[in-house]
C-alpha positions in Angstrom: 106.7 99.4 132.2 105.8 101.5 129.2 102.8 99.3 128.3 99.1 99.2 129.6 98.4 95.7 129.0 95.2 93.4 130.0 96.9 92.3 133.1 97.1 96.0 134.2 93.4 96.2 134.0 91.1 95.7 137.3 90.3 92.1 138.1 86.8 92.7 137.1 88.1 92.8 133.7 89.3 89.0 133.8 86.5 86.8 132.1 86.1 83.3 130.9 86.7 82.3 127.5 83.9 82.4 125.2 82.2 85.3 127.2 81.1 88.6 125.5 80.9 91.9 127.3 77.9 93.0 125.1 77.2 95.9 127.0 80.6 97.4 126.9 81.0 97.0 123.6 78.0 98.5 122.6 78.8 101.3 124.5 82.0 101.5 122.8 80.5 101.2 119.4 77.6 103.7 120.4 80.3 106.2 121.5 82.3 105.9 118.3 79.2 106.4 116.3 78.2 109.4 118.2 81.6 111.1 117.8 81.3 111.3 114.2 77.4 112.2 114.1 78.0 115.1 116.5 79.8 116.9 113.9 77.8 115.4 110.9 78.2 118.6 108.8 82.1 117.8 108.6 81.9 114.1 108.5 78.8 113.4 106.3 78.0 116.7 104.5 81.5 117.8 103.9 82.5 114.5 102.0 79.1 114.7 99.9 80.5 118.3 98.8 84.0 117.2 98.1 82.9 114.5 95.9 80.4 117.0 94.1 83.2 119.4 93.4 85.6 116.5 92.1 82.9 115.5 89.6 82.3 119.1 88.6 86.0 119.8 88.1 86.3 116.6 85.9 83.0 117.4 84.1 84.1 120.8 83.1 87.6 120.0 82.6 86.8 117.2 80.3 83.4 117.5 79.0 82.1 115.0 76.6 85.9 114.7 74.9 87.2 112.1 77.2 85.3 109.3 75.2 84.3 106.0 76.6 86.8 104.5 79.5 86.3 100.4 79.4 83.1 101.1 77.4 81.3 103.6 79.6 81.1 107.3 79.9 83.8 108.7 81.9 81.4 110.1 84.9 80.2 106.9 84.9 83.6 105.4 85.6 84.6 108.0 87.7 81.8 107.8 90.4 82.7 104.7 92.1 86.3 105.9 92.4 85.1 109.3 94.1 82.7 107.4 96.2 85.5 104.9 97.4 88.1 107.5 97.8 85.8 109.3 100.4 84.9 105.8 102.1 88.6 105.1 102.3 89.5 108.4 103.8 86.7 108.5 106.2 86.9 105.1 107.5 90.8 105.5 108.4 90.2 109.2 110.2 87.5 107.5 112.1 89.5 105.1 114.1 92.9 107.0 113.7 91.4 110.3 115.2 89.6 108.4 118.1 92.8 106.6 119.1 95.4 109.4 118.5 92.9 112.1 120.3 92.3 109.8 123.4 96.2 109.4 123.7 97.0 113.0 123.1 94.6 114.1 125.9 95.4 111.5 128.2 91.9 109.9 128.4 92.5 106.6 126.4 92.8 105.1 129.9 88.9 105.4 130.2 88.5 103.1 127.0 91.4 100.7 128.4 90.5 100.1 132.2 86.8 98.8 131.5 86.5 94.9 131.3 86.6 95.0 127.4 89.1 92.5 125.5 91.3 93.5 122.7 88.6 91.8 120.2 85.4 93.9 121.9 87.9 97.0 121.7 88.7 96.1 118.2 85.3 95.5 117.2 84.0 98.6 119.1 86.3 100.9 117.0 85.7 99.3 113.6 81.5 99.9 114.4 82.2 103.6 113.9 84.2 103.1 110.6 81.6 100.8 109.4 78.6 103.0 110.2 80.4 106.1 108.7 81.6 104.3 105.9 78.2 103.1 105.3 76.5 106.4 105.9 79.0 108.2 103.5 78.5 105.7 100.9 74.8 106.2 101.0 74.8 109.6 100.6 77.3 109.7 97.7 76.1 106.9 96.0 72.4 108.2 95.9 74.0 111.5 94.6 76.1 109.4 92.0 73.0 107.9 90.6 71.0 110.9 90.3 73.9 112.9 88.5 74.9 109.9 86.0 71.1 108.7 85.3 72.6 104.7 85.7 71.7 102.4 88.6 74.0 100.0 90.5 74.7 97.0 88.1 75.6 94.7 91.3 74.5 95.9 94.6 75.7 93.0 96.8 79.4 93.6 94.9 79.3 97.1 95.8 78.0 96.9 99.2 80.7 94.2 100.0 83.6 96.1 98.8 82.6 99.1 100.7 82.2 97.0 103.7 85.7 95.6 103.3 87.2 99.1 102.7 85.6 100.3 105.9 87.2 97.0 107.8 90.5 97.5 106.0 91.0 101.4 106.4 89.5 101.2 109.7 92.1 98.7 110.9 94.8 100.8 109.5 93.4 103.7 111.4 93.7 101.6 114.4 97.3 100.8 113.8 98.0 104.2 112.8 96.2 105.6 115.9 98.4 103.2 118.2 101.7 104.3 116.5 101.1 107.9 116.5 102.0 109.8 119.8 101.1 113.2 118.5 98.7 115.0 115.6 101.5 115.5 113.6 102.5 112.1 113.4 99.2 111.3 112.4 99.2 113.9 109.6 102.2 112.8 108.0 100.7 109.2 108.0 97.5 110.6 106.1 99.1 113.0 104.0 102.0 111.1 102.8 100.3 107.1 102.6 96.7 107.3 103.0 95.8 110.2 100.5 98.3 109.0 97.6 97.1 105.8 98.1 93.4 106.6 97.6 94.2 108.9 95.0 96.8 106.3 92.7 94.8 103.3 92.8 92.6 103.7 89.8 90.3 106.4 91.2 90.5 108.7 88.1 91.8 106.1 85.6 91.6 102.6 84.3 95.4 101.1 85.3 95.1 99.4 82.0 96.6 103.0 80.5 99.3 102.8 82.9 102.7 101.6 81.4 104.9 98.9 82.6 106.2 98.3 85.5 103.2 100.5 87.2 100.4 98.5 85.3 101.8 95.6 87.3 102.7 97.1 90.6 99.2 98.4 90.7 97.8 95.0 90.9 99.9 94.6 94.1 98.1 97.2 95.9 95.1 96.1 97.8 93.3 99.5 97.5 93.1 99.2 93.9 91.0 96.1 94.2 88.9 98.0 96.6 88.2 100.8 94.1 87.9 98.3 91.0 85.7 95.9 92.9 83.3 98.8 93.8 83.6 100.0 90.0 82.5 96.4 89.1 79.6 96.5 91.5 78.1 99.8 90.5 79.3 99.8 86.5 79.6 96.0 85.9 83.0 96.3 84.6 86.4 96.1 86.2 90.4 96.1 85.5 90.5 92.9 87.5 88.6 89.8 87.9 86.4 91.1 91.0 86.7 87.6 92.9 90.5 87.6 93.0 89.9 91.0 94.4 87.5 90.0 96.8 89.7 87.2 98.1 92.8 89.5 98.3 91.1 92.2 100.2 89.6 89.4 102.8 93.3 88.2 103.3 94.6 91.7 103.8 91.7 92.7 106.3 92.2 89.3 108.2 96.0 90.3 108.8 95.2 93.9 109.6 92.7 93.2 111.8 94.9 90.3 113.7 97.8 92.9 113.9 95.6 95.3 115.5 94.1 92.8 117.9 97.8 91.8 118.8 98.7 95.3 119.5 95.6 95.8 121.5 95.9 92.8 123.7 99.7 93.6 124.4 99.1 97.5 124.9 101.7 98.4 122.6 102.3 102.1 122.8 98.9 102.7 124.3 100.2 104.6 127.2 99.3 108.3 126.6 
């Protein structure tokens, strides 16, 4: 059989419905957090430097000549987009790299054999993405407030969309990690799917400036709503109604996590 399933685990892994292996879940979550904290210079400090370079390049290239975007200065408009772009890329990288590396190195069985259900595996992996996204958002958000001199208009909305971005992209990272069997396959997904979506979803511009049909197509992209919702939370302005964006993002997160749970539960492509 080409799959590792829950039935392949030891008998101690079979538990009654309703019970949660809190110790195992906490251990997996701690491992995922320690994995990126062990190289914080790369996972936390490097995104801050990249975001600062984006702001510097756009500030030098455009200066004060860009004018107002949606009624606010361009750098204030740009800040939330760069913040969410960084959150998106780091959330995806955390789960996808963890699963892919374990499969390539052949130690994925160390994660699959303990008595952890598919939901607990899903939650443990996502905990790392959420923690990494939160730290990156806090660091870049602090720098953004200092540079622009503007506060956070709606902190609850901003935090909500950062959390949704961590869950959505963390879930996509789990799916990509399950699908990929080699590092070059994961690199292809990152370079040809995640990076273009994070750049072309209203990060640097308002979608209202796009010609048709690209303007309408942008509203079918859930990542656009993540960036637009975060921009509303930080600046108070948005291209789309934030409540609509919230509902769409929640629906997409539920669908992605449901698929991730199904694949983990069946052991689909999890054999190293």
